[in-house]
DSSP file (Angstrom, degrees, kcal/mol; ACC not computed):
  #  RESIDUE AA STRUCTURE BP1 BP2  ACC     N-H-->O    O-->H-N    N-H-->O    O-->H-N    TCO  KAPPA ALPHA  PHI   PSI    X-CA   Y-CA   Z-CA
    1    1 A M     >        0   0    0      0, 0.0     4,-2.4     0, 0.0     5,-0.2   0.000 360.0 360.0 360.0 -12.0  -13.2    2.3   -6.5
    2    2 A A  H  >  +     0   0    0      1,-0.2     4,-2.5     2,-0.2     5,-0.2   0.890 360.0  53.2 -61.4 -38.1  -11.6    3.9   -9.5
    3    3 A R  H  > S+     0   0    0      2,-0.2     4,-2.4     1,-0.2    -1,-0.2   0.913 108.7  49.0 -63.2 -42.7  -11.3    7.2   -7.6
    4    4 A L  H  > S+     0   0    0      2,-0.2     4,-2.3     1,-0.2    -2,-0.2   0.914 110.8  50.0 -63.3 -43.4   -9.6    5.4   -4.7
    5    5 A D  H  X S+     0   0    0     -4,-2.4     4,-2.1     1,-0.2    -2,-0.2   0.911 110.8  49.9 -60.7 -43.1   -7.1    3.8   -7.1
    6    6 A D  H  X S+     0   0    0     -4,-2.5     4,-2.5     1,-0.2    -2,-0.2   0.906 110.9  49.3 -62.5 -41.9   -6.4    7.2   -8.7
    7    7 A L  H  X S+     0   0    0     -4,-2.4     4,-2.6     2,-0.2    -1,-0.2   0.882 109.5  51.4 -66.4 -37.9   -5.8    8.7   -5.3
    8    8 A Q  H  X S+     0   0    0     -4,-2.3     4,-1.8     2,-0.2    -1,-0.2   0.885 110.8  48.7 -66.7 -37.4   -3.5    5.9   -4.3
    9    9 A T  H  X S+     0   0    0     -4,-2.1     4,-2.2     2,-0.2    -2,-0.2   0.925 111.4  49.9 -65.3 -44.4   -1.5    6.4   -7.5
   10   10 A L  H  X S+     0   0    0     -4,-2.5     4,-2.9     1,-0.2    -2,-0.2   0.902 106.4  56.4 -60.2 -41.7   -1.3   10.1   -6.9
   11   11 A R  H  X S+     0   0    0     -4,-2.6     4,-1.8     1,-0.2    -1,-0.2   0.924 108.8  46.3 -56.2 -46.2   -0.1    9.5   -3.3
   12   12 A E  H  X S+     0   0    0     -4,-1.8     4,-1.6     1,-0.2    -1,-0.2   0.888 112.5  50.3 -66.0 -38.7    2.8    7.5   -4.6
   13   13 A Q  H  X S+     0   0    0     -4,-2.2     4,-2.7     1,-0.2    -2,-0.2   0.912 108.1  53.1 -64.5 -42.4    3.6   10.1   -7.2
   14   14 A L  H  X S+     0   0    0     -4,-2.9     4,-2.8     1,-0.2     5,-0.2   0.877 104.1  56.0 -61.8 -38.0    3.6   12.8   -4.6
   15   15 A I  H  X S+     0   0    0     -4,-1.8     4,-1.6    -5,-0.2    -1,-0.2   0.937 111.4  43.9 -58.9 -46.2    6.0   10.9   -2.5
   16   16 A G  H  X S+     0   0    0     -4,-1.6     4,-1.2     1,-0.2    -2,-0.2   0.907 113.3  50.3 -65.3 -42.6    8.5   10.8   -5.4
   17   17 A W  H  X S+     0   0    0     -4,-2.7     4,-1.5     1,-0.2     3,-0.3   0.887 108.5  52.5 -64.8 -38.7    7.9   14.4   -6.3
   18   18 A M  H  < S+     0   0    0     -4,-2.8    -1,-0.2     1,-0.2    -2,-0.2   0.880 106.9  53.4 -64.2 -36.8    8.5   15.6   -2.8
   19   19 A A  H  < S+     0   0    0     -4,-1.6    -1,-0.2    -5,-0.2    -2,-0.2   0.806 120.1  32.2 -67.3 -28.9   11.8   13.7   -2.6
   20   20 A E  H  < S+     0   0    0     -4,-1.2    -1,-0.2    -3,-0.3    -2,-0.2   0.507  94.1 111.3-107.0  -6.8   13.0   15.4   -5.8
   21   21 A A  S  < S-     0   0    0     -4,-1.5     5,-0.1    -5,-0.1     2,-0.0  -0.323  74.3-103.9 -73.9 148.9   11.4   18.9   -5.6
   22   22 A P    >>  -     0   0    0      0, 0.0     3,-2.3     0, 0.0     4,-0.9  -0.378  39.4-107.1 -62.7 151.8   13.3   22.1   -5.0
   23   23 A V  H >> S+     0   0    0      1,-0.3     3,-0.7     2,-0.2     4,-0.6   0.833 118.0  59.4 -53.3 -38.1   12.9   23.3   -1.4
   24   24 A D  H 34 S+     0   0    0      1,-0.2    -1,-0.3     2,-0.1     4,-0.2   0.604 108.9  44.8 -71.8  -9.1   10.5   26.2   -2.4
   25   25 A R  H <> S+     0   0    0     -3,-2.3     4,-1.7     2,-0.1    -1,-0.2   0.551  89.7  84.0-106.6 -11.7    8.0   23.7   -3.9
   26   26 A V  H <X S+     0   0    0     -4,-0.9     4,-2.8    -3,-0.7     5,-0.2   0.889  84.8  57.4 -62.6 -41.4    8.0   21.1   -1.1
   27   27 A A  H  X S+     0   0    0     -4,-0.6     4,-2.1     1,-0.2    -1,-0.2   0.906 107.4  47.8 -59.2 -42.9    5.4   22.9    1.0
   28   28 A A  H  > S+     0   0    0      1,-0.2     4,-2.0    -4,-0.2    -1,-0.2   0.902 113.1  48.5 -64.7 -40.4    2.8   22.9   -1.8
   29   29 A L  H  X S+     0   0    0     -4,-1.7     4,-2.6     2,-0.2    -2,-0.2   0.885 109.1  52.7 -67.4 -38.4    3.4   19.2   -2.5
   30   30 A V  H  X S+     0   0    0     -4,-2.8     4,-2.6     2,-0.2    -2,-0.2   0.907 108.3  51.7 -63.2 -41.0    3.1   18.4    1.2
   31   31 A G  H  X S+     0   0    0     -4,-2.1     4,-2.1    -5,-0.2    -2,-0.2   0.916 111.9  45.5 -61.1 -43.3   -0.2   20.2    1.3
   32   32 A Q  H  X S+     0   0    0     -4,-2.0     4,-2.4     2,-0.2    -2,-0.2   0.883 111.2  53.9 -67.2 -37.6   -1.4   18.2   -1.7
   33   33 A Y  H  X S+     0   0    0     -4,-2.6     4,-2.6     2,-0.2    -2,-0.2   0.928 109.4  47.4 -61.3 -46.1   -0.1   15.0   -0.1
   34   34 A R  H  X S+     0   0    0     -4,-2.6     4,-2.1     1,-0.2    -1,-0.2   0.902 112.2  49.6 -63.9 -40.7   -2.1   15.7    3.1
   35   35 A A  H  X S+     0   0    0     -4,-2.1     4,-2.1     2,-0.2    -1,-0.2   0.892 110.8  50.5 -64.5 -38.8   -5.2   16.4    1.1
   36   36 A T  H  X S+     0   0    0     -4,-2.4     4,-2.5     2,-0.2    -2,-0.2   0.915 109.3  50.5 -65.5 -43.3   -4.8   13.2   -0.9
   37   37 A L  H  X S+     0   0    0     -4,-2.6     4,-2.4     1,-0.2    -1,-0.2   0.893 109.3  52.0 -61.4 -39.1   -4.3   11.2    2.3
   38   38 A A  H  X S+     0   0    0     -4,-2.1     4,-1.9     2,-0.2    -1,-0.2   0.910 110.4  47.5 -64.3 -41.8   -7.5   12.7    3.7
   39   39 A E  H  X S+     0   0    0     -4,-2.1     4,-1.7     2,-0.2    -2,-0.2   0.898 111.0  51.4 -66.3 -39.3   -9.5   11.8    0.6
   40   40 A I  H  X S+     0   0    0     -4,-2.5     4,-1.6     1,-0.2    -2,-0.2   0.923 108.7  51.9 -61.6 -43.2   -8.1    8.3    0.7
   41   41 A A  H  < S+     0   0    0     -4,-2.4    -1,-0.2     1,-0.2    -2,-0.2   0.877 108.4  51.4 -61.7 -38.0   -9.2    8.0    4.3
   42   42 A E  H  < S+     0   0    0     -4,-1.9    -1,-0.2     1,-0.2    -2,-0.2   0.861 116.1  40.2 -66.4 -35.2  -12.7    9.1    3.5
   43   43 A L  H  < S+     0   0    0     -4,-1.7    -1,-0.2    -5,-0.1    -2,-0.2   0.616  97.1  91.9 -91.1 -13.7  -13.0    6.5    0.7
   44   44 A T  S  < S-     0   0    0     -4,-1.6     3,-0.1    -5,-0.2    -4,-0.0  -0.670  81.7-115.6 -86.9 132.2  -11.3    3.6    2.5
   45   45 A P        -     0   0    0      0, 0.0    -1,-0.1     0, 0.0    -2,-0.1  -0.309  48.0 -84.2 -59.7 148.8  -13.4    1.2    4.5
   46   46 A K        -     0   0    0      1,-0.1     2,-0.2     0, 0.0    -5,-0.0  -0.280  51.6-145.7 -58.2 137.8  -12.7    1.3    8.2
   47   47 A E        -     0   0    0      1,-0.1    -1,-0.1    -3,-0.1     2,-0.1  -0.591  19.6 -94.2-104.1 164.5   -9.8   -1.0    9.1
   48   48 A K    >   -     0   0    0     -2,-0.2     3,-1.4     1,-0.1     4,-0.4  -0.368  45.0-104.5 -69.3 159.4   -9.0   -3.1   12.1
   49   49 A A  T >  S+     0   0    0      1,-0.3     3,-0.8     2,-0.2     4,-0.3   0.833 117.3  52.1 -58.8 -37.7   -6.8   -1.4   14.7
   50   50 A G  T >> S+     0   0    0      1,-0.2     4,-0.8     2,-0.1     3,-0.8   0.612  87.9  82.0 -77.1 -11.8   -3.6   -3.3   13.8
   51   51 A D  H <> S+     0   0    0     -3,-1.4     4,-1.8     1,-0.2    -1,-0.2   0.725  76.2  70.8 -70.4 -20.7   -3.7   -2.4   10.1
   52   52 A G  H <> S+     0   0    0     -3,-0.8     4,-2.2    -4,-0.4    -1,-0.2   0.867  95.3  54.3 -61.8 -36.3   -2.2    1.0   10.6
   53   53 A I  H <> S+     0   0    0     -3,-0.8     4,-2.3    -4,-0.3    -1,-0.2   0.900 105.9  52.0 -64.5 -40.8    1.1   -0.6   11.4
   54   54 A D  H  X S+     0   0    0     -4,-0.8     4,-2.2     1,-0.2    -1,-0.2   0.885 108.6  51.2 -62.7 -38.1    1.0   -2.5    8.1
   55   55 A E  H  X S+     0   0    0     -4,-1.8     4,-2.5     2,-0.2    -2,-0.2   0.903 108.8  50.5 -67.2 -40.6    0.4    0.7    6.2
   56   56 A I  H  X S+     0   0    0     -4,-2.2     4,-2.4     1,-0.2    -2,-0.2   0.928 111.0  49.1 -61.5 -44.5    3.3    2.4    7.9
   57   57 A A  H  X S+     0   0    0     -4,-2.3     4,-2.3     1,-0.2    -2,-0.2   0.893 110.6  50.8 -62.0 -39.6    5.5   -0.5    7.0
   58   58 A A  H  X S+     0   0    0     -4,-2.2     4,-2.4     2,-0.2    -1,-0.2   0.899 109.7  50.0 -66.2 -40.0    4.3   -0.4    3.4
   59   59 A R  H  X S+     0   0    0     -4,-2.5     4,-2.6     2,-0.2    -2,-0.2   0.925 110.9  49.0 -63.7 -44.1    5.0    3.3    3.1
   60   60 A R  H  X S+     0   0    0     -4,-2.4     4,-2.6     1,-0.2    -2,-0.2   0.920 111.6  49.6 -61.4 -42.6    8.5    2.8    4.4
   61   61 A S  H  X S+     0   0    0     -4,-2.3     4,-2.4     1,-0.2    -1,-0.2   0.906 110.8  49.6 -62.4 -41.9    9.1    0.0    2.0
   62   62 A A  H  X S+     0   0    0     -4,-2.4     4,-2.2     2,-0.2    -2,-0.2   0.905 111.4  48.9 -64.7 -41.5    7.8    2.2   -0.9
   63   63 A R  H  X S+     0   0    0     -4,-2.6     4,-2.5     2,-0.2     5,-0.3   0.926 111.8  49.5 -63.8 -43.7   10.1    5.1    0.1
   64   64 A R  H  X S+     0   0    0     -4,-2.6     4,-1.8     1,-0.2    -2,-0.2   0.920 113.3  44.9 -63.2 -43.6   13.0    2.8    0.3
   65   65 A S  H  X S+     0   0    0     -4,-2.4     4,-0.8     1,-0.2    -1,-0.2   0.855 113.4  51.9 -70.1 -32.4   12.4    1.2   -3.1
   66   66 A G  H  < S+     0   0    0     -4,-2.2     4,-0.5    -5,-0.2     3,-0.2   0.880 114.0  41.7 -69.8 -39.1   11.8    4.7   -4.6
   67   67 A T  H  < S+     0   0    0     -4,-2.5     3,-0.5     1,-0.2     4,-0.3   0.773 107.5  61.7 -80.1 -25.6   15.0    6.1   -3.3
   68   68 A A  H >< S+     0   0    0     -4,-1.8     3,-0.9    -5,-0.3     6,-0.4   0.761  91.0  69.1 -72.1 -23.0   17.1    3.1   -4.1
   69   69 A K  T 3< S+     0   0    0     -4,-0.8    -1,-0.2     1,-0.2    -2,-0.2   0.883 105.2  38.8 -62.1 -38.6   16.3    3.4   -7.8
   70   70 A G  T 3  S+     0   0    0     -4,-0.5     2,-0.3    -3,-0.5    -1,-0.2   0.366 116.7  50.8 -96.8   6.1   18.4    6.6   -8.2
   71   71 A S  S <  S-     0   0    0     -3,-0.9     3,-0.4    -4,-0.3     4,-0.0  -0.828  78.1-118.1-136.7 174.2   21.3    5.6   -5.9
   72   72 A D  S >  S+     0   0    0     -2,-0.3     3,-2.0     1,-0.2     4,-0.5   0.308  82.6 105.9 -93.4   8.3   23.7    2.9   -5.3
   73   73 A S  G >  S+     0   0    0      1,-0.3     3,-0.8    -6,-0.2    -1,-0.2   0.784  72.7  61.0 -61.7 -26.6   22.4    2.3   -1.8
   74   74 A S  G 3  S+     0   0    0     -3,-0.4    -1,-0.3    -6,-0.4    -2,-0.1   0.666 100.7  55.4 -74.3 -13.7   20.7   -0.9   -2.9
   75   75 A K  G <  S+     0   0    0     -3,-2.0    -1,-0.2    -7,-0.1    -2,-0.2   0.551  85.2 104.3 -94.3  -8.9   24.2   -2.3   -3.8
   76   76 A R    <   -     0   0    0     -3,-0.8     2,-0.4    -4,-0.5    -3,-0.0  -0.398  62.7-141.3 -72.1 149.0   25.7   -1.8   -0.4
   77   77 A S              0   0    0     -2,-0.1    -2,-0.1     1,-0.1    -1,-0.0  -0.865 360.0 360.0-110.6 150.0   26.2   -4.7    1.9
   78   78 A G              0   0    0     -2,-0.4    -1,-0.1     0, 0.0    -2,-0.0   0.422 360.0 360.0 -87.2 360.0   25.7   -4.6    5.7
């Protein structure tokens, strides 16, 4: 499971790098991100059908918390 943990960490790092990368580097990072997701899928035990929705929600949450660190958007009120 150490490989899976490493890949999950890499996935999160790639998300941050893609958000901050110059436009000419994004394509390479996206390619690595997709390859990382494929490896994670190979190593992850099969999930129940409803679990994909939970993963999407977790990714959105991670993106929001990652982008809020560098901006004042977390201080805005609705």
